C-alpha positions as CSV (number, residue, x, y, z in Angstrom):
1,M,-60.6,-47.9,-74.4
2,S,-62.5,-46.5,-71.3
3,T,-65.4,-44.4,-71.4
4,Q,-65.1,-42.5,-67.6
5,N,-65.7,-39.9,-67.4
6,P,-62.5,-37.5,-67.0
7,Y,-64.5,-34.3,-65.9
8,K,-66.7,-36.3,-62.9
9,K,-65.8,-35.0,-60.0
10,K,-63.8,-37.2,-57.5
11,F,-63.9,-37.4,-53.6
12,S,-61.1,-37.6,-51.8
13,K,-60.4,-37.7,-48.1
14,N,-58.6,-33.2,-48.7
15,K,-61.7,-32.7,-50.2
16,V,-63.8,-33.7,-48.2
17,L,-61.9,-32.4,-45.3
18,E,-62.0,-28.9,-46.9
19,S,-65.8,-29.3,-47.4
20,T,-66.4,-29.5,-43.6
21,W,-64.2,-26.9,-42.8
22,T,-65.7,-24.3,-45.5
23,W,-69.0,-24.9,-44.6
24,I,-67.7,-24.6,-40.2
25,F,-65.8,-21.5,-41.6
26,R,-68.9,-20.6,-43.4
27,F,-71.7,-21.0,-40.5
28,A,-69.4,-19.3,-37.9
29,T,-70.1,-16.4,-40.2
30,Y,-73.7,-16.2,-40.9
31,F,-73.5,-17.0,-36.8
32,I,-71.5,-13.2,-36.3
33,I,-73.6,-11.9,-38.9
34,L,-77.0,-13.9,-37.3
35,C,-76.1,-12.4,-33.6
36,A,-75.1,-8.7,-34.7
37,T,-78.0,-8.4,-36.4
38,Y,-80.0,-9.6,-33.3
39,L,-77.9,-6.9,-30.9
40,F,-78.5,-4.1,-33.0
41,G,-81.9,-4.7,-34.7
42,D,-83.0,-4.8,-30.8
43,I,-81.2,-1.5,-30.1
44,L,-83.1,0.0,-33.4
45,V,-86.7,-1.7,-32.3
46,K,-85.9,-0.4,-28.7
47,G,-84.3,2.4,-29.0
48,S,-87.2,4.2,-31.3
49,K,-89.7,3.6,-29.0
50,T,-87.8,6.4,-27.5
51,I,-86.7,8.6,-30.6
52,F,-89.6,8.8,-32.4
53,K,-92.8,9.2,-31.8
54,P,-96.8,8.8,-33.7
55,D,-97.3,12.0,-34.2
56,F,-96.0,15.3,-35.9
57,P,-92.8,16.0,-35.6
58,F,-92.3,12.1,-35.1
59,I,-89.5,12.7,-33.3
60,N,-89.1,13.0,-29.2
61,T,-87.2,16.9,-29.3
62,T,-87.1,17.1,-25.7
63,F,-84.8,13.8,-25.6
64,L,-82.4,14.6,-28.4
65,T,-82.5,18.6,-27.0
66,K,-83.0,18.7,-23.3
67,S,-81.1,17.7,-20.5
68,P,-81.2,14.4,-18.6
69,Q,-83.5,14.5,-14.8
70,T,-84.4,12.4,-11.9
71,L,-87.9,11.3,-12.8
72,H,-90.0,11.0,-10.5
73,V,-93.0,8.4,-10.2
74,F,-95.9,9.2,-7.2
75,E,-97.5,5.9,-7.8
76,K,-101.0,4.3,-5.6
77,K,-101.2,0.3,-6.1
78,E,-104.5,-1.6,-5.2
79,I,-103.2,-3.2,-2.0
80,M,-105.4,-4.4,1.0
81,Y,-105.0,-3.9,4.7
82,Q,-107.0,-6.0,7.2
83,I,-107.4,-3.9,9.8
84,D,-110.6,-4.9,12.4
85,D,-112.0,-6.9,10.8
86,L,-112.9,-4.8,7.8
87,K,-110.8,-4.9,4.4
88,Y,-109.7,-2.0,3.3
89,E,-108.5,-1.3,-0.5
90,I,-106.4,1.5,-2.0
91,E,-107.3,2.6,-5.2
92,D,-104.9,2.6,-8.5
93,A,-103.1,5.9,-9.5
94,E,-100.4,6.7,-10.5
95,I,-98.6,11.0,-11.6
96,I,-95.1,10.5,-13.8
97,I,-93.1,14.0,-13.2
98,E,-89.7,14.1,-15.3
99,D,-88.4,17.0,-13.8
100,D,-84.7,17.3,-11.0
101,K,-86.9,19.7,-8.8
102,P,-90.2,19.1,-8.6
103,S,-92.7,22.0,-7.6
104,P,-92.9,23.0,-4.2
105,E,-97.0,22.7,-4.7
106,I,-96.5,18.6,-5.6
107,L,-94.1,17.6,-3.0
108,N,-95.8,19.5,-0.6
109,G,-96.8,16.7,2.0
110,L,-95.2,13.6,-0.2
111,N,-92.5,13.3,2.2
112,S,-91.7,9.8,2.8
113,K,-91.4,9.9,7.0
114,I,-95.0,11.1,6.8
115,L,-96.4,9.3,3.9
116,A,-96.4,6.3,1.8
117,W,-99.6,5.6,0.2
118,Q,-102.7,7.7,-0.9
119,K,-105.0,7.3,2.0
120,E,-108.5,7.2,0.3
121,I,-110.2,3.8,1.7
122,K,-113.2,2.1,0.4
123,V,-114.7,-0.2,3.2
124,L,-115.8,-3.5,1.8
125,D,-117.3,-5.0,4.7
126,K,-121.7,-4.5,3.7
127,K,-122.9,-4.2,7.4
128,R,-120.7,-0.2,7.1
129,K,-121.2,1.7,4.1
130,E,-119.1,5.1,5.4
131,T,-115.9,6.4,4.0
132,R,-112.5,5.9,6.0
133,F,-109.4,7.4,5.7
134,L,-105.9,5.9,6.4
135,Y,-102.9,7.4,7.4
136,D,-99.8,6.0,6.7
137,N,-97.1,7.1,10.1
138,D,-94.5,3.8,10.7
139,D,-98.6,2.7,12.4
140,F,-102.1,3.1,10.4
141,R,-103.6,5.8,12.2
142,E,-107.8,5.6,11.6
143,L,-108.8,9.9,10.3
144,E,-112.8,10.6,10.5
145,E,-111.8,13.4,7.6
146,P,-109.6,12.8,4.9
147,P,-106.2,14.9,4.5
148,N,-106.6,17.6,2.6
149,K,-104.4,16.3,-0.7
150,K,-103.8,13.3,-2.3
151,L,-101.0,11.6,-0.9
152,Y,-98.6,9.0,-2.6
153,K,-96.2,6.8,-2.8
154,H,-92.7,8.5,-3.9
155,S,-89.9,6.3,-6.6
156,T,-87.2,8.8,-8.1
157,Y,-85.1,7.1,-10.9
158,A,-82.2,9.3,-11.6
159,Y,-80.6,9.8,-15.2
160,S,-84.3,7.8,-16.3
161,G,-86.0,11.8,-17.4
162,G,-85.1,15.1,-19.6
163,G,-83.1,14.2,-22.2
164,I,-79.4,13.3,-23.4
165,F,-78.2,16.4,-25.3
166,P,-75.2,17.0,-22.8
167,A,-74.1,13.5,-23.5
168,I,-74.3,14.4,-27.6
169,A,-72.7,17.5,-27.2
170,G,-70.0,16.0,-25.6
171,T,-68.9,13.5,-27.2
172,L,-68.7,14.8,-30.3
173,L,-66.5,17.2,-28.4
174,L,-64.2,14.2,-27.6
175,V,-64.1,12.7,-31.1
176,I,-63.2,15.6,-32.9
177,G,-60.6,16.8,-30.4
178,S,-59.1,13.9,-30.0
179,M,-59.2,12.5,-33.2
180,T,-57.5,16.3,-34.6
181,I,-54.3,15.5,-31.7
182,A,-54.5,11.7,-32.9
183,L,-54.1,12.9,-36.7
184,T,-52.1,15.5,-36.4
185,L,-49.6,13.4,-33.7
186,G,-50.0,9.9,-35.9
187,V,-49.2,11.3,-39.7
188,S,-46.2,13.6,-38.3
189,S,-44.7,10.2,-37.2
190,A,-45.6,8.1,-39.8
191,I,-43.8,10.6,-42.1
192,F,-40.9,10.7,-39.6
193,M,-40.6,6.7,-39.8
194,S,-41.0,6.6,-44.0
195,E,-39.5,9.1,-45.6
196,Y,-36.7,10.4,-43.5
197,S,-35.5,7.8,-40.6
198,K,-33.0,5.2,-41.7
199,P,-33.8,1.5,-41.7
200,G,-32.3,0.1,-38.2
201,T,-32.9,-1.9,-35.1
202,T,-34.2,1.0,-33.7
203,L,-36.5,1.8,-36.0
204,N,-38.1,-1.7,-35.7
205,L,-37.8,-1.3,-32.0
206,I,-40.2,1.3,-32.3
207,R,-42.3,-0.4,-35.1
208,L,-42.8,-2.8,-32.5
209,S,-43.8,-0.8,-29.5
210,I,-46.3,0.5,-31.2
211,I,-47.6,-2.7,-32.6
212,N,-47.9,-3.5,-28.6
213,L,-49.7,-0.1,-27.4
214,A,-52.1,-1.2,-30.2
215,G,-53.5,-4.2,-27.7
216,V,-53.1,-2.5,-24.9
217,P,-56.7,-2.2,-22.6
218,S,-58.4,1.1,-22.4
219,I,-58.8,1.1,-19.2
220,V,-54.6,1.3,-18.7
221,F,-55.0,3.9,-21.2
222,G,-57.6,5.5,-18.6
223,L,-55.3,5.5,-15.9
224,F,-52.6,6.2,-18.1
225,G,-54.2,10.3,-18.7
226,F,-55.7,10.2,-15.2
227,G,-52.1,10.0,-13.8
228,L,-50.3,12.5,-15.9
229,F,-53.2,14.9,-17.4
230,V,-55.9,14.9,-14.3
231,I,-52.9,15.0,-11.7
232,F,-49.9,15.6,-12.2
233,L,-50.2,18.6,-14.7
234,D,-53.3,19.2,-12.5
235,W,-56.5,19.7,-15.9
236,N,-58.8,18.2,-13.9
237,V,-61.1,15.9,-15.1
238,S,-62.2,17.9,-18.3
239,L,-62.9,18.3,-22.5
240,L,-58.7,18.6,-22.4
241,A,-57.2,15.4,-20.6
242,G,-59.9,13.6,-22.2
243,C,-59.1,14.5,-26.0
244,F,-55.2,14.4,-25.5
245,T,-56.3,10.7,-23.1
246,L,-58.1,9.2,-26.5
247,A,-55.3,10.3,-29.0
248,F,-52.5,8.5,-27.4
249,M,-55.2,5.8,-27.3
250,V,-55.9,5.3,-30.6
251,L,-52.2,6.8,-32.2
252,P,-50.6,3.6,-32.7
253,I,-54.2,2.7,-35.1
254,I,-53.4,5.8,-36.7
255,I,-49.2,5.8,-36.9
256,A,-49.4,2.2,-38.3
257,A,-52.0,2.3,-41.2
258,S,-50.8,5.7,-41.8
259,E,-47.2,4.4,-42.3
260,E,-48.1,1.6,-43.9
261,S,-50.2,3.4,-46.9
262,L,-47.0,6.3,-47.3
263,K,-45.1,2.9,-48.1
264,S,-47.6,1.8,-50.6
265,I,-46.5,4.8,-52.6
266,P,-44.0,3.8,-55.8
267,T,-40.6,5.3,-55.0
268,G,-40.9,6.3,-58.6
269,F,-42.9,9.2,-57.9
270,R,-40.5,10.2,-55.4
271,E,-37.3,10.1,-57.4
272,A,-39.1,11.8,-60.1
273,S,-40.2,15.0,-57.7
274,L,-36.7,15.3,-56.7
275,A,-35.5,14.6,-60.5
276,L,-37.0,17.9,-61.0
277,G,-35.6,19.8,-58.0
278,A,-37.6,19.9,-55.8
279,S,-37.0,20.0,-51.8
280,K,-37.5,16.6,-49.8
281,W,-40.5,18.2,-48.0
282,T,-41.8,19.5,-51.8
283,M,-42.2,15.6,-52.1
284,I,-43.5,14.1,-49.7
285,R,-46.2,17.3,-49.5
286,T,-46.7,17.1,-53.1
287,N,-46.0,13.9,-54.8
288,V,-46.5,11.4,-51.4
289,I,-49.2,12.4,-48.8
290,P,-52.2,13.3,-51.6
291,Y,-52.1,9.7,-52.7
292,A,-51.6,8.3,-49.3
293,L,-54.9,10.4,-48.0
294,P,-56.9,7.2,-48.0
295,G,-55.0,4.8,-46.5
296,I,-54.6,7.7,-43.7
297,L,-58.5,8.3,-44.0
298,T,-58.7,4.5,-43.4
299,S,-57.2,4.6,-40.6
300,S,-59.0,7.8,-38.8
301,V,-62.6,5.8,-39.6
302,L,-60.4,3.0,-37.0
303,G,-59.9,5.4,-34.9
304,I,-63.0,6.7,-34.7
305,A,-64.6,3.9,-33.7
306,R,-61.9,3.1,-31.5
307,V,-62.8,6.8,-29.4
308,A,-66.3,6.9,-29.0
309,G,-67.3,4.0,-27.8
310,E,-64.6,3.6,-25.3
311,T,-65.9,4.3,-21.5
312,A,-62.7,3.5,-19.2
313,P,-60.7,6.6,-20.4
314,I,-63.4,9.0,-20.4
315,M,-65.1,7.8,-17.3
316,F,-61.4,8.3,-15.7
317,T,-60.7,11.9,-16.9
318,A,-63.8,13.9,-18.9
319,A,-67.0,12.5,-18.4
320,Y,-69.6,13.4,-15.2
321,A,-72.7,11.1,-14.4
322,L,-74.8,14.7,-14.5
323,R,-73.6,18.3,-16.3
324,D,-76.7,20.4,-17.7
325,Q,-73.8,23.3,-18.5
326,L,-72.5,23.0,-21.7
327,P,-68.9,23.4,-22.3
328,W,-69.7,26.9,-23.8
329,E,-71.6,28.5,-21.9
330,D,-70.9,30.9,-19.4
331,L,-67.6,31.3,-20.4
332,E,-65.1,33.9,-18.2
333,N,-62.4,33.1,-20.8
334,I,-61.4,30.8,-23.5
335,Q,-59.7,28.4,-21.3
336,D,-62.6,27.3,-19.5
337,F,-63.7,26.1,-22.7
338,F,-61.4,23.7,-22.7
339,F,-61.2,22.6,-18.8
340,Q,-64.2,22.1,-18.0
341,G,-65.4,18.4,-17.6
342,V,-68.4,17.1,-20.6
343,M,-71.1,14.3,-20.5
344,A,-70.4,11.5,-23.2
345,L,-72.9,9.3,-24.1
346,P,-70.8,5.9,-23.7
347,Y,-70.7,7.1,-19.7
348,H,-74.3,7.9,-19.5
349,I,-75.2,4.0,-20.6
350,Y,-72.8,2.6,-18.7
351,V,-74.1,4.7,-15.6
352,V,-78.4,4.4,-16.2
353,S,-77.9,0.2,-17.0
354,S,-75.5,0.0,-14.4
355,K,-75.9,2.4,-11.4
356,I,-79.5,2.4,-10.5
357,P,-81.9,0.3,-10.8
358,Q,-83.5,-1.2,-13.8
359,N,-86.8,-0.7,-14.1
360,E,-89.3,0.3,-17.3
361,Y,-88.2,4.1,-16.8
362,T,-84.7,3.3,-17.1
363,Q,-84.6,1.2,-20.0
364,S,-86.2,4.1,-22.8
365,M,-83.9,5.7,-21.5
366,Q,-80.4,3.5,-22.4
367,Y,-82.1,2.2,-25.5
368,G,-82.6,5.5,-26.7
369,T,-79.3,6.6,-25.9
370,A,-77.4,3.2,-27.5
371,L,-79.3,4.5,-30.8
372,V,-78.6,8.0,-30.6
373,F,-74.8,7.0,-29.8
374,M,-74.9,4.2,-32.7
375,G,-76.4,7.0,-35.5
376,I,-73.3,9.6,-34.1
377,V,-70.2,7.1,-35.1
378,L,-71.9,5.5,-38.4
379,G,-72.5,9.2,-39.4
380,I,-68.7,10.2,-38.6
381,A,-67.7,7.2,-40.0
382,L,-69.5,7.6,-43.1
383,T,-67.7,10.9,-43.5
384,S,-64.5,9.6,-43.3
385,I,-65.5,7.3,-46.1
386,V,-66.9,9.5,-48.1
387,L,-63.9,11.7,-48.4
388,R,-61.6,8.9,-48.7
389,I,-63.5,7.7,-51.9
390,K,-63.1,11.6,-53.1
391,M,-59.5,11.2,-52.7
392,R,-59.4,7.9,-54.4
393,K,-61.1,9.2,-57.2
394,K,-59.0,12.5,-57.3
395,Y,-55.2,10.7,-57.2
396,K,-55.6,8.0,-59.4
397,W,-52.1,6.0,-59.6
């Protein structure tokens, strides 16, 4: 009689291979999570330094409520000059001005063609105790008397000062406008294909085309919107052109997800409504769409995430690098609200991080903007998720 334990694990080549692949997939998943955690954690840590501050009210309201400004930095570094066998030292100093138009008092005498450095120097040679002043105008000239004003080297960093409120407002308007257009057209198309159209080759080709459109790069949609809305329809770079371009970009996702959600509703719901004498549209409106809303809202979450994060379509059709005026300011008629360009957070991040020289000032701006952008996208997505949960609780089947 055999005494071997029948429940003892038996090792085989297939089980070892399966275990190996399981651990490979597990490590790949953990690696992706680790990379995402590092990326978002880096933005959170560095962006928090810009958005939050140690004193009350603990939030940098200037950054969240002001327009972007050019940052002017007037600085004087410690430099040694050798003139006539004597060493001259320039002392450290720095002035930072956060304004597009510094006051004339500050800029007076600071023309880069005339001067570069503050000219107070100290003679280091022990034999000479007097203080001299050096004036820099392509060549060095010694002055017996100091100039009336202190002079500094002037550096300018575009879009690195002020705040991002116009970009926040523009991003919200683009997301709301594009999602309104996309959900209206997408859900309508999904209802037609699911409830009214006849199955066949034509419908299959339409569905295949929609699936292919979902994989088209965003730059193609940007060029399409630029050619159609900006040039052909003469809408110029405007909020309306950007909304329609972004709506067409996410339309395939919303149509596909909405149609699948409508098709998942049991046929018995339709038959019961029709048997009671309801028209087809009444049946769709009362017995199909309400129960399909959670799935439709799921597609809207995906659409919002893509709409808010795209740079190329916004850059071609809607966004300016800098626009202080908000869309609702100084309107002569309602049309002006839609036919004007706006700022947008993704395009602002692109400009600050790639179009101007990188330094300590631009870093705080781009990380702070990225953190605010993530918070806005998260807030809009959470709103859709909460609505979806409420719909699921309300319409159970």
